[in-house]
C-alpha positions as CSV (number, residue, x, y, z in Angstrom):
1,X,153.4,116.4,159.1
2,X,149.9,115.6,159.5
3,X,148.1,112.8,157.4
4,X,145.9,115.4,155.8
5,X,149.1,117.3,154.5
6,X,150.5,114.0,153.3
7,X,147.2,113.0,151.6
8,X,147.0,116.4,149.8
9,X,150.7,116.1,148.7
10,X,150.1,112.6,147.3
11,X,146.9,113.7,145.4
12,X,148.6,116.8,143.9
13,X,151.5,114.8,142.6
14,X,149.5,111.8,141.4
15,X,145.9,112.4,140.7
16,X,146.1,114.2,137.3
17,X,148.4,111.5,136.0
18,X,146.0,108.9,137.3
19,X,143.1,110.5,135.6
20,X,144.9,110.7,132.1
21,X,145.8,106.9,132.5
22,X,142.4,105.7,133.6
23,X,140.1,107.9,131.1
24,X,141.0,108.2,127.4
25,X,140.1,111.4,125.6
26,X,136.8,110.4,124.7
27,X,135.8,109.8,128.3
28,X,137.1,113.0,129.9
29,X,133.5,114.1,130.5
30,X,133.1,111.3,133.0
31,X,135.7,112.9,135.1
32,X,133.4,115.7,136.2
33,X,132.0,113.9,139.1
34,X,135.4,112.9,140.3
35,X,136.5,116.6,139.9
36,X,133.5,117.8,142.0
37,X,134.1,115.3,144.7
38,X,137.9,116.3,145.0
39,X,136.8,120.0,144.9
40,X,134.5,119.4,147.8
41,X,137.4,117.9,149.8
42,X,139.8,120.7,148.9
43,X,137.5,123.7,149.1
44,X,137.7,124.1,152.9
45,X,141.5,124.4,152.8
46,X,141.2,126.9,150.0
47,X,138.4,128.8,151.4
48,X,139.8,129.2,154.8
49,X,143.4,129.7,153.8
50,X,144.3,132.3,156.4
51,X,143.9,129.8,159.1
52,X,145.5,126.9,157.4
53,X,148.1,128.5,155.3
54,X,151.0,127.6,157.9
55,X,150.2,124.1,158.1
56,X,151.0,123.3,154.4
57,X,147.8,122.1,153.6
58,X,146.8,125.3,151.6
59,X,149.9,125.0,149.3
60,X,149.2,121.4,148.4
61,X,145.5,122.2,147.9
62,X,146.5,124.9,145.4
63,X,149.0,122.7,143.6
64,X,146.4,120.0,143.4
65,X,143.9,122.6,141.8
66,X,146.7,123.5,139.3
67,X,147.3,120.1,138.2
68,X,143.6,119.3,137.7
69,X,142.8,122.7,136.1
70,X,144.4,121.4,132.9
71,X,141.3,119.3,132.1
72,X,138.8,121.0,129.9
73,X,135.9,119.7,131.9
74,X,137.4,121.6,135.1
75,X,136.1,124.9,133.9
76,X,132.4,124.0,134.4
77,X,133.0,122.4,137.6
78,X,135.1,124.9,139.4
79,X,135.0,128.3,137.7
80,X,132.7,130.0,140.0
81,X,134.1,129.0,143.2
82,X,137.7,129.6,142.1
83,X,136.8,133.2,140.9
84,X,135.1,133.7,144.2
85,X,138.3,133.1,146.0
86,X,140.3,135.1,143.5
87,X,138.0,138.2,143.9
88,X,138.0,137.9,147.6
89,X,139.6,140.7,149.8
90,X,142.4,138.5,151.2
91,X,143.4,136.5,148.1
92,X,146.7,138.2,147.5
93,X,147.9,137.4,151.1
94,X,149.6,134.1,150.5
95,X,152.9,132.2,150.5
96,X,155.2,132.8,147.5
97,X,155.2,129.2,146.5
98,X,151.4,129.2,145.8
99,X,151.6,132.2,143.4
100,X,152.6,130.2,140.3
101,X,150.1,127.5,141.0
102,X,147.3,130.1,141.2
103,X,148.5,131.6,138.1
104,X,148.3,128.2,136.3
105,X,144.8,127.6,137.7
106,X,143.3,131.0,136.8
107,X,144.9,130.9,133.4
108,X,143.6,127.5,132.6
109,X,140.1,128.3,133.8
110,X,139.9,131.6,131.8
111,X,141.5,130.3,128.6
112,X,139.6,127.0,128.1
């Protein structure tokens, strides 16, 4: 397992809880800069998922997006990019374990 996969796995399991602990509800708007930075790091794995899907990076990146999509401020940071991937021609070619996380992400971004 590469360090990139390990880092993505740790982020997907810890980052949303960390944000909840560090920022109280009145400071959630300050999270947008952190979310943009995280998204810039995760975006290559999401965008080029046909080439990295087998490495495990893609599934952890999708799990990270799902966990962070619960924040209201996420919608304005990520909506256009996530919809671009969703409407792409090869979106539905993915591992089964990613389907639920994509459902959560898209549901959160559409319902907020």
